[in-house]
C-alpha positions in Angstrom: 15.6 -26.5 31.9 16.4 -26.8 28.2 17.6 -23.9 26.2 16.8 -23.9 22.5 19.0 -21.7 20.4 17.2 -19.5 17.9 18.9 -18.9 14.7 18.7 -15.2 13.9 18.9 -14.4 10.2 19.7 -11.1 8.6 16.9 -9.4 6.7 17.0 -8.3 3.1 15.2 -4.9 2.8 14.4 -4.1 -0.9 15.5 -0.7 -2.1 12.0 0.8 -2.6 13.4 3.7 -4.7 15.0 1.3 -7.2 12.0 -1.1 -7.3 9.4 1.7 -8.0 11.8 3.4 -10.4 12.2 0.1 -12.4 8.4 -0.3 -12.5 7.9 3.3 -13.8 10.7 2.9 -16.3 9.0 -0.1 -17.8 5.8 1.8 -18.4 5.2 2.9 -22.0 3.3 6.0 -20.8 6.6 7.2 -19.3 8.8 6.3 -22.3 11.8 8.6 -22.6 11.3 10.1 -19.1 14.3 9.7 -16.8 13.2 8.0 -13.5 15.5 7.4 -10.5 16.7 8.5 -7.2 18.6 11.5 -8.7 18.0 14.0 -11.4 19.7 13.1 -14.7 23.2 14.6 -15.3 22.9 18.0 -16.9 19.4 18.6 -15.7 18.6 22.3 -16.3 14.8 22.4 -15.5 13.7 22.2 -19.2 13.3 18.4 -19.3 10.8 16.0 -17.8 12.0 13.8 -15.0 10.8 11.7 -12.0 12.8 11.5 -8.8 12.0 9.1 -5.9 13.3 9.7 -2.4 12.6 7.4 0.6 11.6 9.6 3.5 11.5 6.9 6.1 8.8 4.5 7.2 8.5 1.7 9.7 9.3 -2.1 9.7 6.6 -4.4 11.0 8.5 -7.3 12.5 5.4 -9.5 13.1 4.4 -9.4 9.4 7.9 -8.9 8.0 6.6 -5.8 6.1 8.5 -2.6 5.3 6.1 0.4 5.2 8.2 2.8 3.2 7.3 6.4 2.8 8.5 7.8 -0.5 8.4 11.3 -2.0 8.0 11.4 -5.8 9.0 14.6 -7.6 7.7 15.1 -11.1 9.5 17.8 -13.2 8.6 19.4 -16.4 9.6 22.3 -18.6 6.6 24.3 -17.4 3.9 23.9 -14.7 1.4 22.3 -17.0 3.9 19.7 -18.2 5.1 18.9 -14.6 1.5 18.4 -13.5 0.7 16.2 -16.5 3.7 14.0 -15.6 2.7 13.8 -12.0 -0.8 12.8 -13.0 0.6 10.1 -15.3 2.7 8.7 -12.4 -0.2 8.9 -10.0 -2.4 7.0 -12.5 0.0 4.0 -12.8 1.2 3.6 -9.2 -1.8 1.5 -8.1 -0.7 -1.0 -10.8 2.5 -1.7 -8.9 0.6 -4.2 -6.7 -0.1 -6.5 -9.6 3.4 -6.2 -11.1 4.9 -9.2 -9.1 7.3 -7.0 -7.1 6.4 -8.0 -3.5 4.2 -5.0 -2.9 1.1 -5.7 -0.9 -0.2 -2.1 -0.7 0.4 1.4 -2.1 -1.3 4.4 -0.5 -1.2 8.0 -1.5 -0.4 10.2 1.5 -0.3 13.5 -0.4 -1.5 14.2 -3.9 0.3 16.4 -6.4 1.4 19.7 -4.8 3.3 22.3 -6.9 6.6 23.4 -5.5 9.3 25.2 -7.5 12.7 23.6 -7.0 15.0 26.4 -6.2 18.0 24.1 -6.1 17.7 23.3 -9.8 17.2 26.5 -11.8 13.7 27.2 -10.3 12.4 24.0 -12.0 8.7 23.3 -12.2 8.0 20.4 -9.9 5.0 18.6 -8.4 5.6 16.6 -5.2 3.6 13.6 -4.1 4.0 11.2 -1.1 3.2 7.5 -1.0 3.4 4.6 1.4 4.6 1.4 -0.2 4.3 -1.9 1.8 6.9 -4.4 0.7 7.6 -7.9 1.9 11.0 -8.3 3.7 12.7 -11.6 3.4 15.5 -13.3 5.3 18.9 -13.5 3.6 20.0 -16.9 2.7 22.4 -18.5 5.2 
């Protein structure tokens, strides 16, 4: 019997929060809006902002795909502004597939849902949830 050694390689999972934030930051329709995985320093609820939080997901080993579930919070100085920002984000997210960022699919799990953020001065916030499918590559040896 011959045993063949299989070389296992570590995988490089993209930081979906950073990749999506970078895409949104590059959009002219979101110019001047802080986008990231944390609210901007000094946030008091009167500014617009977009916050991305990975909630989990699942890795498909056969296809080498990361199915990442991400919550996207859109903040505004009032309910109308927060909703408008959420709709702007919602309108551009399908374009991430054609942006050359290793995304093969983006699916809305939950559309904009109003939820006051009691942790941040009762800020006006709309929450959305998305599934992003990204290619996972092996790390170079």
